[in-house]
PQR file of N, CA, C, O and H, with PARSE charges and radii, in Angstrom:
ATOM      1  N   MET A   1     122.539 179.099  84.814 -0.4000 1.5000
ATOM      2  CA  MET A   1     123.696 178.995  85.698 -0.0000 2.0000
ATOM      3  C   MET A   1     123.706 177.683  86.482  0.5500 1.7000
ATOM      4  O   MET A   1     124.771 177.131  86.758 -0.5500 1.4000
ATOM      5  N   GLN A   2     122.547 177.194  86.834 -0.4000 1.5000
ATOM      6  CA  GLN A   2     122.445 175.945  87.592 -0.0000 2.0000
ATOM      7  C   GLN A   2     123.155 174.804  86.859  0.5500 1.7000
ATOM      8  O   GLN A   2     123.863 174.011  87.480 -0.5500 1.4000
ATOM      9  H   GLN A   2     121.682 177.642  86.610  0.4000 1.0000
ATOM     10  N   ILE A   3     122.968 174.724  85.550 -0.4000 1.5000
ATOM     11  CA  ILE A   3     123.579 173.651  84.757 -0.0000 2.0000
ATOM     12  C   ILE A   3     125.096 173.729  84.841  0.5500 1.7000
ATOM     13  O   ILE A   3     125.768 172.715  85.034 -0.5500 1.4000
ATOM     14  H   ILE A   3     122.393 175.368  85.045  0.4000 1.0000
ATOM     15  N   TYR A   4     125.631 174.932  84.696 -0.4000 1.5000
ATOM     16  CA  TYR A   4     127.083 175.100  84.747 -0.0000 2.0000
ATOM     17  C   TYR A   4     127.629 174.823  86.147  0.5500 1.7000
ATOM     18  O   TYR A   4     128.692 174.223  86.309 -0.5500 1.4000
ATOM     19  H   TYR A   4     125.085 175.755  84.539  0.4000 1.0000
ATOM     20  N   ARG A   5     126.880 175.270  87.148 -0.4000 1.5000
ATOM     21  CA  ARG A   5     127.322 175.033  88.520 -0.0000 2.0000
ATOM     22  C   ARG A   5     127.434 173.529  88.783  0.5500 1.7000
ATOM     23  O   ARG A   5     128.432 173.064  89.334 -0.5500 1.4000
ATOM     24  H   ARG A   5     126.017 175.757  87.016  0.4000 1.0000
ATOM     25  N   ASP A   6     126.427 172.785  88.396 -0.4000 1.5000
ATOM     26  CA  ASP A   6     126.438 171.336  88.612 -0.0000 2.0000
ATOM     27  C   ASP A   6     127.539 170.663  87.801  0.5500 1.7000
ATOM     28  O   ASP A   6     128.182 169.731  88.286 -0.5500 1.4000
ATOM     29  H   ASP A   6     125.616 173.162  87.949  0.4000 1.0000
ATOM     30  N   LEU A   7     127.763 171.120  86.580 -0.4000 1.5000
ATOM     31  CA  LEU A   7     128.819 170.565  85.732 -0.0000 2.0000
ATOM     32  C   LEU A   7     130.199 170.830  86.338  0.5500 1.7000
ATOM     33  O   LEU A   7     131.037 169.931  86.417 -0.5500 1.4000
ATOM     34  H   LEU A   7     127.241 171.877  86.186  0.4000 1.0000
ATOM     35  N   ILE A   8     130.421 172.062  86.758 -0.4000 1.5000
ATOM     36  CA  ILE A   8     131.712 172.416  87.362 -0.0000 2.0000
ATOM     37  C   ILE A   8     131.912 171.677  88.676  0.5500 1.7000
ATOM     38  O   ILE A   8     133.013 171.205  88.957 -0.5500 1.4000
ATOM     39  H   ILE A   8     129.741 172.792  86.694  0.4000 1.0000
ATOM     40  N   ARG A   9     130.867 171.570  89.484 -0.4000 1.5000
ATOM     41  CA  ARG A   9     130.964 170.833  90.750 -0.0000 2.0000
ATOM     42  C   ARG A   9     131.327 169.371  90.487  0.5500 1.7000
ATOM     43  O   ARG A   9     132.189 168.811  91.165 -0.5500 1.4000
ATOM     44  H   ARG A   9     129.972 171.953  89.256  0.4000 1.0000
ATOM     45  N   GLY A  10     130.673 168.762  89.511 -0.4000 1.5000
ATOM     46  CA  GLY A  10     130.970 167.372  89.173 -0.0000 2.0000
ATOM     47  C   GLY A  10     132.403 167.186  88.710  0.5500 1.7000
ATOM     48  O   GLY A  10     133.080 166.240  89.114 -0.5500 1.4000
ATOM     49  H   GLY A  10     129.973 169.218  88.960  0.4000 1.0000
ATOM     50  N   ASP A  11     132.862 168.097  87.857 -0.4000 1.5000
ATOM     51  CA  ASP A  11     134.250 168.025  87.385 -0.0000 2.0000
ATOM     52  C   ASP A  11     135.234 168.181  88.536  0.5500 1.7000
ATOM     53  O   ASP A  11     136.238 167.472  88.606 -0.5500 1.4000
ATOM     54  H   ASP A  11     132.312 168.866  87.529  0.4000 1.0000
ATOM     55  N   PHE A  12     134.941 169.112  89.434 -0.4000 1.5000
ATOM     56  CA  PHE A  12     135.833 169.339  90.574 -0.0000 2.0000
ATOM     57  C   PHE A  12     135.876 168.122  91.484  0.5500 1.7000
ATOM     58  O   PHE A  12     136.950 167.712  91.926 -0.5500 1.4000
ATOM     59  H   PHE A  12     134.125 169.688  89.377  0.4000 1.0000
ATOM     60  N   GLU A  13     134.721 167.545  91.764 -0.4000 1.5000
ATOM     61  CA  GLU A  13     134.677 166.362  92.628 -0.0000 2.0000
ATOM     62  C   GLU A  13     135.420 165.191  91.995  0.5500 1.7000
ATOM     63  O   GLU A  13     136.091 164.433  92.695 -0.5500 1.4000
ATOM     64  H   GLU A  13     133.849 167.878  91.405  0.4000 1.0000
ATOM     65  N   THR A  14     135.306 165.038  90.682 -0.4000 1.5000
ATOM     66  CA  THR A  14     136.053 163.996  89.975 -0.0000 2.0000
ATOM     67  C   THR A  14     137.554 164.254  90.080  0.5500 1.7000
ATOM     68  O   THR A  14     138.334 163.337  90.332 -0.5500 1.4000
ATOM     69  H   THR A  14     134.761 165.653  90.113  0.4000 1.0000
ATOM     70  N   TYR A  15     137.946 165.501  89.884 -0.4000 1.5000
ATOM     71  CA  TYR A  15     139.361 165.879  89.982 -0.0000 2.0000
ATOM     72  C   TYR A  15     139.915 165.546  91.369  0.5500 1.7000
ATOM     73  O   TYR A  15     140.977 164.935  91.486 -0.5500 1.4000
ATOM     74  H   TYR A  15     137.311 166.247  89.679  0.4000 1.0000
ATOM     75  N   ILE A  16     139.195 165.949  92.414 -0.4000 1.5000
ATOM     76  CA  ILE A  16     139.662 165.692  93.785 -0.0000 2.0000
ATOM     77  C   ILE A  16     139.757 164.191  94.043  0.5500 1.7000
ATOM     78  O   ILE A  16     140.727 163.735  94.648 -0.5500 1.4000
ATOM     79  H   ILE A  16     138.332 166.446  92.319  0.4000 1.0000
ATOM     80  N   ALA A  17     138.789 163.428  93.606 -0.4000 1.5000
ATOM     81  CA  ALA A  17     138.816 161.971  93.802 -0.0000 2.0000
ATOM     82  C   ALA A  17     140.016 161.352  93.100  0.5500 1.7000
ATOM     83  O   ALA A  17     140.667 160.460  93.645 -0.5500 1.4000
ATOM     84  H   ALA A  17     138.001 163.798  93.114  0.4000 1.0000
ATOM     85  N   GLU A  18     140.309 161.823  91.892 -0.4000 1.5000
ATOM     86  CA  GLU A  18     141.450 161.276  91.156 -0.0000 2.0000
ATOM     87  C   GLU A  18     142.779 161.681  91.791  0.5500 1.7000
ATOM     88  O   GLU A  18     143.718 160.885  91.807 -0.5500 1.4000
ATOM     89  H   GLU A  18     139.781 162.547  91.449  0.4000 1.0000
ATOM     90  N   VAL A  19     142.873 162.892  92.310 -0.4000 1.5000
ATOM     91  CA  VAL A  19     144.090 163.320  93.015 -0.0000 2.0000
ATOM     92  C   VAL A  19     144.290 162.463  94.256  0.5500 1.7000
ATOM     93  O   VAL A  19     145.410 162.043  94.546 -0.5500 1.4000
ATOM     94  H   VAL A  19     142.110 163.539  92.297  0.4000 1.0000
ATOM     95  N   GLN A  20     143.215 162.202  94.989 -0.4000 1.5000
ATOM     96  CA  GLN A  20     143.324 161.356  96.182 -0.0000 2.0000
ATOM     97  C   GLN A  20     143.764 159.944  95.810  0.5500 1.7000
ATOM     98  O   GLN A  20     144.591 159.352  96.503 -0.5500 1.4000
ATOM     99  H   GLN A  20     142.305 162.543  94.754  0.4000 1.0000
ATOM    100  N   ASP A  21     143.225 159.402  94.732 -0.4000 1.5000
ATOM    101  CA  ASP A  21     143.645 158.078  94.270 -0.0000 2.0000
ATOM    102  C   ASP A  21     145.134 158.066  93.922  0.5500 1.7000
ATOM    103  O   ASP A  21     145.852 157.121  94.248 -0.5500 1.4000
ATOM    104  H   ASP A  21     142.553 159.883  94.168  0.4000 1.0000
ATOM    105  N   TYR A  22     145.582 159.126  93.260 -0.4000 1.5000
ATOM    106  CA  TYR A  22     146.995 159.241  92.868 -0.0000 2.0000
ATOM    107  C   TYR A  22     147.893 159.263  94.100  0.5500 1.7000
ATOM    108  O   TYR A  22     148.888 158.540  94.156 -0.5500 1.4000
ATOM    109  H   TYR A  22     144.999 159.894  92.995  0.4000 1.0000
ATOM    110  N   PHE A  23     147.550 160.086  95.082 -0.4000 1.5000
ATOM    111  CA  PHE A  23     148.366 160.152  96.298 -0.0000 2.0000
ATOM    112  C   PHE A  23     148.327 158.838  97.072  0.5500 1.7000
ATOM    113  O   PHE A  23     149.332 158.435  97.657 -0.5500 1.4000
ATOM    114  H   PHE A  23     146.742 160.673  95.036  0.4000 1.0000
ATOM    115  N   ARG A  24     147.185 158.172  97.078 -0.4000 1.5000
ATOM    116  CA  ARG A  24     147.084 156.866  97.733 -0.0000 2.0000
ATOM    117  C   ARG A  24     148.010 155.867  97.049  0.5500 1.7000
ATOM    118  O   ARG A  24     148.673 155.069  97.712 -0.5500 1.4000
ATOM    119  H   ARG A  24     146.368 158.500  96.602  0.4000 1.0000
ATOM    120  N   CYS A  25     148.053 155.913  95.728 -0.4000 1.5000
ATOM    121  CA  CYS A  25     148.940 155.036  94.964 -0.0000 2.0000
ATOM    122  C   CYS A  25     150.402 155.331  95.305  0.5500 1.7000
ATOM    123  O   CYS A  25     151.192 154.412  95.519 -0.5500 1.4000
ATOM    124  H   CYS A  25     147.515 156.561  95.189  0.4000 1.0000
ATOM    125  N   LEU A  26     150.754 156.611  95.354 -0.4000 1.5000
ATOM    126  CA  LEU A  26     152.128 156.982  95.720 -0.0000 2.0000
ATOM    127  C   LEU A  26     152.483 156.475  97.109  0.5500 1.7000
ATOM    128  O   LEU A  26     153.576 155.948  97.316 -0.5500 1.4000
ATOM    129  H   LEU A  26     150.113 157.357  95.180  0.4000 1.0000
ATOM    130  N   ASP A  27     151.567 156.630  98.064 -0.4000 1.5000
ATOM    131  CA  ASP A  27     151.820 156.167  99.430 -0.0000 2.0000
ATOM    132  C   ASP A  27     152.028 154.656  99.469  0.5500 1.7000
ATOM    133  O   ASP A  27     152.914 154.164 100.168 -0.5500 1.4000
ATOM    134  H   ASP A  27     150.680 157.058  97.896  0.4000 1.0000
ATOM    135  N   GLU A  28     151.209 153.923  98.715 -0.4000 1.5000
ATOM    136  CA  GLU A  28     151.352 152.465  98.687 -0.0000 2.0000
ATOM    137  C   GLU A  28     152.690 152.067  98.069  0.5500 1.7000
ATOM    138  O   GLU A  28     153.352 151.152  98.559 -0.5500 1.4000
ATOM    139  H   GLU A  28     150.489 154.322  98.147  0.4000 1.0000
ATOM    140  N   GLU A  29     153.090 152.744  97.000 -0.4000 1.5000
ATOM    141  CA  GLU A  29     154.364 152.421  96.352 -0.0000 2.0000
ATOM    142  C   GLU A  29     155.535 152.788  97.252  0.5500 1.7000
ATOM    143  O   GLU A  29     156.524 152.057  97.303 -0.5500 1.4000
ATOM    144  H   GLU A  29     152.552 153.487  96.602  0.4000 1.0000
ATOM    145  N   ARG A  30     155.440 153.899  97.956 -0.4000 1.5000
ATOM    146  CA  ARG A  30     156.506 154.291  98.879 -0.0000 2.0000
ATOM    147  C   ARG A  30     156.663 153.238  99.973  0.5500 1.7000
ATOM    148  O   ARG A  30     157.782 152.853 100.311 -0.5500 1.4000
ATOM    149  H   ARG A  30     154.637 154.493  97.914  0.4000 1.0000
ATOM    150  N   ALA A  31     155.552 152.777 100.523 -0.4000 1.5000
ATOM    151  CA  ALA A  31     155.600 151.748 101.565 -0.0000 2.0000
ATOM    152  C   ALA A  31     156.207 150.459 101.019  0.5500 1.7000
ATOM    153  O   ALA A  31     157.007 149.813 101.695 -0.5500 1.4000
ATOM    154  H   ALA A  31     154.643 153.090 100.249  0.4000 1.0000
ATOM    155  N   ARG A  32     155.830 150.084  99.800 -0.4000 1.5000
ATOM    156  CA  ARG A  32     156.381 148.871  99.192 -0.0000 2.0000
ATOM    157  C   ARG A  32     157.883 149.004  98.971  0.5500 1.7000
ATOM    158  O   ARG A  32     158.639 148.069  99.237 -0.5500 1.4000
ATOM    159  H   ARG A  32     155.180 150.609  99.250  0.4000 1.0000
ATOM    160  N   ALA A  33     158.317 150.171  98.481 -0.4000 1.5000
ATOM    161  CA  ALA A  33     159.740 150.390  98.215 -0.0000 2.0000
ATOM    162  C   ALA A  33     160.544 150.380  99.517  0.5500 1.7000
ATOM    163  O   ALA A  33     161.640 149.821  99.556 -0.5500 1.4000
ATOM    164  H   ALA A  33     157.703 150.930  98.265  0.4000 1.0000
ATOM    165  N   PHE A  34     160.019 150.988 100.577 -0.4000 1.5000
ATOM    166  CA  PHE A  34     160.719 150.959 101.859 -0.0000 2.0000
ATOM    167  C   PHE A  34     160.836 149.539 102.384  0.5500 1.7000
ATOM    168  O   PHE A  34     161.878 149.150 102.911 -0.5500 1.4000
ATOM    169  H   PHE A  34     159.128 151.443 100.546  0.4000 1.0000
ATOM    170  N   SER A  35     159.773 148.769 102.242 -0.4000 1.5000
ATOM    171  CA  SER A  35     159.810 147.373 102.685 -0.0000 2.0000
ATOM    172  C   SER A  35     160.853 146.585 101.900  0.5500 1.7000
ATOM    173  O   SER A  35     161.623 145.814 102.473 -0.5500 1.4000
ATOM    174  H   SER A  35     158.927 149.084 101.814  0.4000 1.0000
ATOM    175  N   GLU A  36     160.870 146.782 100.598 -0.4000 1.5000
ATOM    176  CA  GLU A  36     161.857 146.103  99.758 -0.0000 2.0000
ATOM    177  C   GLU A  36     163.275 146.521 100.133  0.5500 1.7000
ATOM    178  O   GLU A  36     164.168 145.678 100.211 -0.5500 1.4000
ATOM    179  H   GLU A  36     160.244 147.408 100.132  0.4000 1.0000
ATOM    180  N   ALA A  37     163.487 147.799 100.362 -0.4000 1.5000
ATOM    181  CA  ALA A  37     164.824 148.291 100.740 -0.0000 2.0000
ATOM    182  C   ALA A  37     165.254 147.700 102.076  0.5500 1.7000
ATOM    183  O   ALA A  37     166.424 147.358 102.253 -0.5500 1.4000
ATOM    184  H   ALA A  37     162.761 148.484 100.298  0.4000 1.0000
ATOM    185  N   ARG A  38     164.322 147.577 103.017 -0.4000 1.5000
ATOM    186  CA  ARG A  38     164.646 146.971 104.307 -0.0000 2.0000
ATOM    187  C   ARG A  38     165.057 145.512 104.126  0.5500 1.7000
ATOM    188  O   ARG A  38     166.030 145.057 104.728 -0.5500 1.4000
ATOM    189  H   ARG A  38     163.372 147.854 102.873  0.4000 1.0000
ATOM    190  N   GLU A  39     164.314 144.783 103.296 -0.4000 1.5000
ATOM    191  CA  GLU A  39     164.643 143.375 103.050 -0.0000 2.0000
ATOM    192  C   GLU A  39     166.012 143.247 102.386  0.5500 1.7000
ATOM    193  O   GLU A  39     166.806 142.386 102.768 -0.5500 1.4000
ATOM    194  H   GLU A  39     163.523 145.153 102.807  0.4000 1.0000
ATOM    195  N   VAL A  40     166.292 144.083 101.409 -0.4000 1.5000
ATOM    196  CA  VAL A  40     167.585 144.043 100.724 -0.0000 2.0000
ATOM    197  C   VAL A  40     168.708 144.376 101.700  0.5500 1.7000
ATOM    198  O   VAL A  40     169.762 143.742 101.676 -0.5500 1.4000
ATOM    199  H   VAL A  40     165.647 144.782 101.099  0.4000 1.0000
ATOM    200  N   SER A  41     168.485 145.362 102.552 -0.4000 1.5000
ATOM    201  CA  SER A  41     169.505 145.730 103.550 -0.0000 2.0000
ATOM    202  C   SER A  41     169.768 144.583 104.511  0.5500 1.7000
ATOM    203  O   SER A  41     170.915 144.311 104.866 -0.5500 1.4000
ATOM    204  H   SER A  41     167.629 145.877 102.571  0.4000 1.0000
ATOM    205  N   GLU A  42     168.703 143.911 104.931 -0.4000 1.5000
ATOM    206  CA  GLU A  42     168.874 142.761 105.830 -0.0000 2.0000
ATOM    207  C   GLU A  42     169.635 141.640 105.124  0.5500 1.7000
ATOM    208  O   GLU A  42     170.523 141.023 105.713 -0.5500 1.4000
ATOM    209  H   GLU A  42     167.771 144.131 104.642  0.4000 1.0000
ATOM    210  N   ASP A  43     169.290 141.377 103.870 -0.4000 1.5000
ATOM    211  CA  ASP A  43     170.006 140.355 103.097 -0.0000 2.0000
ATOM    212  C   ASP A  43     171.481 140.725 102.958  0.5500 1.7000
ATOM    213  O   ASP A  43     172.356 139.871 103.104 -0.5500 1.4000
ATOM    214  H   ASP A  43     168.569 141.878 103.392  0.4000 1.0000
ATOM    215  N   TYR A  44     171.749 141.977 102.681 -0.4000 1.5000
ATOM    216  CA  TYR A  44     173.122 142.449 102.541 -0.0000 2.0000
ATOM    217  C   TYR A  44     173.880 142.281 103.860  0.5500 1.7000
ATOM    218  O   TYR A  44     175.034 141.852 103.868 -0.5500 1.4000
ATOM    219  H   TYR A  44     171.038 142.670 102.563  0.4000 1.0000
ATOM    220  N   GLY A  45     173.231 142.619 104.963 -0.4000 1.5000
ATOM    221  CA  GLY A  45     173.857 142.446 106.271 -0.0000 2.0000
ATOM    222  C   GLY A  45     174.207 140.996 106.541  0.5500 1.7000
ATOM    223  O   GLY A  45     175.286 140.702 107.056 -0.5500 1.4000
ATOM    224  H   GLY A  45     172.293 142.968 104.956  0.4000 1.0000
ATOM    225  N   ARG A  46     173.306 140.088 106.200 -0.4000 1.5000
ATOM    226  CA  ARG A  46     173.584 138.648 106.392 -0.0000 2.0000
ATOM    227  C   ARG A  46     174.725 138.204 105.472  0.5500 1.7000
ATOM    228  O   ARG A  46     175.560 137.394 105.874 -0.5500 1.4000
ATOM    229  H   ARG A  46     172.430 140.327 105.782  0.4000 1.0000
ATOM    230  N   PHE A  47     174.768 138.721 104.257 -0.4000 1.5000
ATOM    231  CA  PHE A  47     175.855 138.387 103.330 -0.0000 2.0000
ATOM    232  C   PHE A  47     177.194 138.846 103.901  0.5500 1.7000
ATOM    233  O   PHE A  47     178.162 138.086 103.914 -0.5500 1.4000
ATOM    234  H   PHE A  47     174.090 139.380 103.931  0.4000 1.0000
ATOM    235  N   ILE A  48     177.244 140.081 104.368 -0.4000 1.5000
ATOM    236  CA  ILE A  48     178.499 140.616 104.935 -0.0000 2.0000
ATOM    237  C   ILE A  48     178.928 139.804 106.142  0.5500 1.7000
ATOM    238  O   ILE A  48     180.110 139.496 106.295 -0.5500 1.4000
ATOM    239  H   ILE A  48     176.458 140.698 104.358  0.4000 1.0000
ATOM    240  N   ASP A  49     177.979 139.454 107.002 -0.4000 1.5000
ATOM    241  CA  ASP A  49     178.302 138.638 108.182 -0.0000 2.0000
ATOM    242  C   ASP A  49     178.847 137.275 107.751  0.5500 1.7000
ATOM    243  O   ASP A  49     179.752 136.744 108.394 -0.5500 1.4000
ATOM    244  H   ASP A  49     177.019 139.704 106.878  0.4000 1.0000
ATOM    245  N   ALA A  50     178.317 136.711 106.687 -0.4000 1.5000
ATOM    246  CA  ALA A  50     178.728 135.378 106.247 -0.0000 2.0000
ATOM    247  C   ALA A  50     180.135 135.377 105.660  0.5500 1.7000
ATOM    248  O   ALA A  50     180.838 134.372 105.765 -0.5500 1.4000
ATOM    249  H   ALA A  50     177.582 137.142 106.164  0.4000 1.0000
ATOM    250  N   ILE A  51     180.560 136.478 105.045 -0.4000 1.5000
ATOM    251  CA  ILE A  51     181.878 136.475 104.411 -0.0000 2.0000
ATOM    252  C   ILE A  51     182.979 137.003 105.328  0.5500 1.7000
ATOM    253  O   ILE A  51     184.156 136.969 104.969 -0.5500 1.4000
ATOM    254  H   ILE A  51     179.988 137.294 104.960  0.4000 1.0000
ATOM    255  N   GLU A  52     182.610 137.479 106.482 -0.4000 1.5000
ATOM    256  CA  GLU A  52     183.639 137.983 107.401 -0.0000 2.0000
ATOM    257  C   GLU A  52     184.130 136.922 108.330  0.5500 1.7000
ATOM    258  O   GLU A  52     184.996 137.185 109.165 -0.5500 1.4000
ATOM    259  H   GLU A  52     181.654 137.507 106.774  0.4000 1.0000
TER
END
């Protein structure tokens, strides 16, 4: 049983680490997309101001 316990524990720890990496990646991409959207909105605002 010890062998299986250690194997299952290792697999679980790997799974949790990979899930955390995935969520970290999502958070980084969300932050990047929000930053890009803010920049585009600011550019759009300057464009509208320039043509009015």
